[in-house]
C-alpha positions as CSV (number, residue, x, y, z in Angstrom):
1,M,-105.3,133.0,70.5
2,P,-107.9,131.3,72.6
3,T,-107.1,130.1,76.0
4,D,-108.0,126.6,77.1
5,N,-111.3,127.8,78.4
6,R,-112.2,130.7,76.2
7,L,-113.3,130.6,72.6
8,L,-112.5,133.5,70.3
9,A,-115.5,133.4,67.9
10,Q,-113.4,134.1,64.8
11,T,-111.6,130.8,65.2
12,L,-114.9,128.8,64.9
13,A,-115.2,129.4,61.1
14,A,-111.5,128.4,60.8
15,H,-112.1,125.3,62.9
16,A,-115.0,124.3,60.6
17,A,-112.7,124.8,57.5
18,E,-110.3,122.2,58.9
19,L,-112.8,119.4,59.0
20,S,-113.1,116.6,56.4
21,P,-114.9,117.6,53.1
22,D,-117.9,115.4,54.1
23,W,-118.5,117.5,57.3
24,Q,-117.9,120.7,55.4
25,R,-120.5,119.8,52.8
26,V,-123.0,119.4,55.7
27,L,-122.0,122.7,57.3
28,L,-122.2,124.6,54.0
29,A,-125.8,123.6,53.3
30,P,-128.0,126.8,53.5
31,E,-129.7,126.1,56.9
32,P,-126.7,125.0,59.0
33,A,-124.5,127.6,57.3
34,Q,-126.8,130.4,58.3
35,A,-127.2,129.0,61.8
36,L,-123.4,128.9,62.1
37,K,-123.1,132.5,61.1
38,T,-125.8,133.4,63.7
39,I,-123.9,131.4,66.4
40,I,-120.6,133.1,65.6
41,A,-122.2,136.5,65.8
42,Y,-123.8,135.7,69.1
43,I,-120.5,134.3,70.6
44,E,-118.7,137.4,69.4
45,Q,-121.2,139.6,71.3
46,R,-121.0,137.5,74.4
47,L,-117.2,137.6,74.4
48,S,-117.4,141.4,73.9
49,D,-119.7,141.5,77.0
50,G,-117.1,139.7,79.0
51,A,-118.5,136.2,79.0
52,T,-116.2,133.2,79.1
53,V,-117.2,130.5,76.5
54,Y,-116.2,126.9,76.5
55,P,-114.7,124.8,74.9
56,A,-111.8,126.1,72.8
57,R,-112.6,123.7,69.9
58,P,-116.4,123.2,69.8
59,L,-116.2,120.9,66.7
60,R,-113.6,118.6,68.1
61,A,-115.9,115.6,68.0
62,L,-115.8,115.8,64.2
63,E,-112.1,116.2,63.8
64,A,-111.0,112.6,63.7
65,L,-114.0,111.0,62.0
66,A,-115.8,111.4,58.6
67,P,-119.5,110.3,58.6
68,H,-118.7,107.0,57.0
69,E,-116.2,106.2,59.7
70,V,-118.7,106.6,62.6
71,R,-119.8,103.3,64.1
72,V,-121.4,104.5,67.3
73,V,-123.1,107.8,68.1
74,I,-123.5,109.0,71.7
75,L,-125.5,112.2,72.0
76,G,-125.0,114.6,74.9
77,Q,-126.8,117.9,75.5
78,D,-124.3,120.7,76.0
79,P,-120.7,121.1,77.2
80,Y,-119.7,121.1,80.8
81,H,-119.7,124.6,82.1
82,G,-116.9,124.5,84.7
83,P,-113.3,125.7,84.2
84,G,-111.1,123.2,82.5
85,Q,-113.9,120.6,81.9
86,A,-115.3,121.0,78.4
87,Q,-113.3,119.2,75.7
88,G,-115.7,119.3,72.7
89,L,-116.6,115.6,73.4
90,A,-119.9,114.6,75.0
91,F,-119.6,113.3,78.5
92,S,-115.7,113.5,78.4
93,V,-113.5,115.6,80.7
94,P,-109.7,115.8,81.1
95,D,-108.2,113.1,83.3
96,D,-107.2,115.6,86.0
97,C,-110.8,116.6,86.6
98,K,-113.2,115.1,89.1
99,T,-115.4,112.5,87.4
100,P,-118.8,114.1,86.6
101,P,-121.7,112.1,88.0
102,S,-123.0,111.1,84.5
103,L,-119.6,109.9,83.4
104,R,-119.3,108.0,86.7
105,N,-122.5,106.1,85.9
106,I,-121.3,105.5,82.3
107,R,-118.1,104.0,83.6
108,K,-120.0,101.8,86.1
109,E,-122.3,100.6,83.3
110,I,-119.3,99.6,81.1
111,A,-117.8,97.7,84.0
112,R,-121.1,95.9,84.5
113,D,-121.3,95.0,80.8
114,E,-117.7,93.9,80.6
115,P,-116.6,92.4,84.0
116,G,-113.0,92.9,84.6
117,S,-112.8,95.9,82.3
118,A,-113.0,99.5,83.2
119,V,-112.5,102.9,81.5
120,T,-109.2,104.4,82.4
121,G,-109.6,108.0,83.3
122,N,-112.2,110.5,82.3
123,D,-110.8,111.5,78.8
124,L,-112.8,109.5,76.3
125,S,-110.9,110.7,73.2
126,G,-109.5,107.2,72.8
127,W,-112.9,106.2,71.6
128,L,-112.7,108.5,68.6
129,A,-110.1,106.3,66.8
130,Q,-112.6,103.4,67.1
131,G,-115.4,105.4,65.4
132,V,-117.3,106.6,68.4
133,L,-118.9,110.1,67.8
134,L,-119.3,111.9,71.1
135,L,-121.6,114.8,70.0
136,N,-123.4,117.3,72.1
137,T,-126.5,118.9,70.5
138,C,-125.3,122.3,71.6
139,L,-121.6,122.9,71.2
140,T,-120.8,125.9,73.3
141,V,-121.7,127.1,76.8
142,E,-120.8,129.9,79.2
143,D,-118.9,129.6,82.5
144,G,-121.2,128.5,85.2
145,Q,-124.3,128.6,83.1
146,A,-125.7,125.3,81.8
147,A,-127.5,125.5,78.5
148,A,-126.5,129.2,78.1
149,H,-126.2,128.8,74.3
150,A,-129.2,126.5,73.8
151,K,-131.7,127.6,71.1
152,R,-129.2,129.9,69.6
153,G,-128.7,127.9,66.4
154,W,-126.5,125.1,67.4
155,E,-129.4,122.6,67.3
156,L,-129.9,123.3,63.5
157,V,-126.2,122.6,62.9
158,T,-126.1,119.4,65.0
159,D,-129.4,118.1,63.6
160,A,-127.8,118.4,60.1
161,L,-124.7,116.5,61.4
162,I,-126.8,113.7,63.0
163,A,-128.9,113.4,59.8
164,A,-125.8,113.1,57.7
165,V,-124.4,110.3,59.9
166,A,-127.7,108.5,59.8
167,A,-128.0,108.8,56.0
168,D,-124.6,107.0,55.6
169,A,-125.1,103.3,54.7
170,A,-122.4,102.0,57.1
171,P,-123.9,100.2,60.1
172,K,-124.1,102.4,63.1
173,V,-125.4,102.3,66.7
174,F,-127.1,105.4,68.1
175,M,-127.2,105.6,71.9
176,L,-130.0,108.1,72.9
177,W,-130.0,108.7,76.6
178,G,-132.8,110.9,78.0
179,A,-135.6,112.8,76.5
180,H,-133.4,115.4,74.9
181,A,-131.3,112.9,72.9
182,Q,-134.4,110.8,72.2
183,A,-136.0,113.8,70.5
184,K,-133.5,113.3,67.7
185,R,-134.7,109.8,66.9
186,G,-136.7,111.2,63.9
187,L,-133.4,112.1,62.3
188,I,-132.5,108.4,62.0
189,P,-134.6,106.7,59.2
190,A,-135.9,103.3,60.2
191,E,-135.1,102.0,56.8
192,A,-131.4,102.8,57.3
193,G,-131.1,99.7,59.4
194,H,-129.1,101.3,62.2
195,L,-129.4,100.1,65.8
196,V,-131.1,102.7,68.1
197,L,-130.7,102.2,71.8
198,T,-132.7,104.3,74.3
199,A,-132.5,104.7,78.1
200,N,-132.8,107.4,80.7
201,H,-130.0,109.9,81.0
202,P,-127.0,108.6,83.0
203,S,-127.4,111.5,85.5
204,P,-128.0,110.3,89.0
205,L,-131.3,112.2,88.9
206,S,-132.7,109.8,86.3
207,A,-130.3,106.9,85.9
208,T,-132.3,104.4,88.0
209,R,-135.8,105.6,87.1
210,G,-138.3,104.0,84.8
211,P,-139.4,103.3,82.2
212,E,-135.9,102.7,80.8
213,P,-133.3,103.0,83.6
214,F,-129.8,103.8,82.4
215,V,-128.4,101.6,85.1
216,G,-128.5,98.0,83.7
217,C,-129.4,99.1,80.2
218,A,-126.4,97.1,78.8
219,H,-126.0,99.4,75.9
220,F,-122.3,98.9,75.6
221,R,-122.6,95.1,75.4
222,K,-125.6,95.4,73.1
223,A,-123.7,97.7,70.7
224,N,-120.8,95.3,70.5
225,D,-123.0,92.2,70.1
226,W,-124.7,94.0,67.2
227,L,-121.4,95.0,65.6
228,R,-120.1,91.5,65.9
229,E,-123.2,90.1,64.2
230,R,-122.3,92.2,61.2
231,G,-118.7,91.1,61.1
232,L,-117.5,94.3,62.5
233,P,-114.9,94.7,65.3
234,P,-116.4,95.6,68.7
235,I,-115.6,98.8,70.6
236,D,-113.0,98.5,73.3
237,W,-114.9,100.6,75.8
238,S,-112.0,100.3,78.4
239,T,-109.7,102.4,76.1
240,G,-109.9,106.0,76.9
241,R,-106.9,108.2,76.6
242,G,-105.4,106.6,79.7
243,G,-104.1,108.4,82.8
244,V,-105.3,109.0,86.3
245,Q,-108.7,107.9,87.6
246,G,-110.2,111.3,87.5
247,E,-110.8,112.1,91.1
248,L,-108.8,115.3,91.3
249,P,-110.4,118.7,91.3
250,C,-110.2,120.8,88.2
């Protein structure tokens, strides 16, 4: 069995088989299916070489939502690469981890958008039940090595997932932060009528820079205003899983 921080590659196919039929149809299409086989083979080799791979459930972002249930998509790049951090959800870490800098800026922006409200803890899994898809474009990583599994096939898989969500007719908000996420804009047809919000990445390295600073972007308020205009309930951004404020070391 996999530990919390180590993926046994043979469980990845089983994990995919547990997803909703809508996601499975996407993953079984020829191109993503072949890419997934390539990824599994690569992970098996890396584990055989002694690498530690995170997270234990790479497809977790898909577990609670079918494409038609998604109301907001937030795209990340790849999982956190420190022990105990990666959860299979973009930007989210367990509550007993120190708050990553990007997540700290996300929390500040939510508080700015909704005065008197604040995210409780660092675990954002409470957003899933409200239809928020927290998807990284690369779904595994190795200990201490950011982007270790980039360009190994995950991008073909997640592009197919993003395209499937964008093709669904239900109104959706796509938050694309930074050049990497914004490169996926072509997967979102303009005629679909979704709201696409762009800004710099929330990392402190870029959050305050032009031309579209993340700080002050008001994406969380804009998303809720847009949903309300369509008669849809807003997202309660203050509802994470709950718990401590995330200032303890992992």
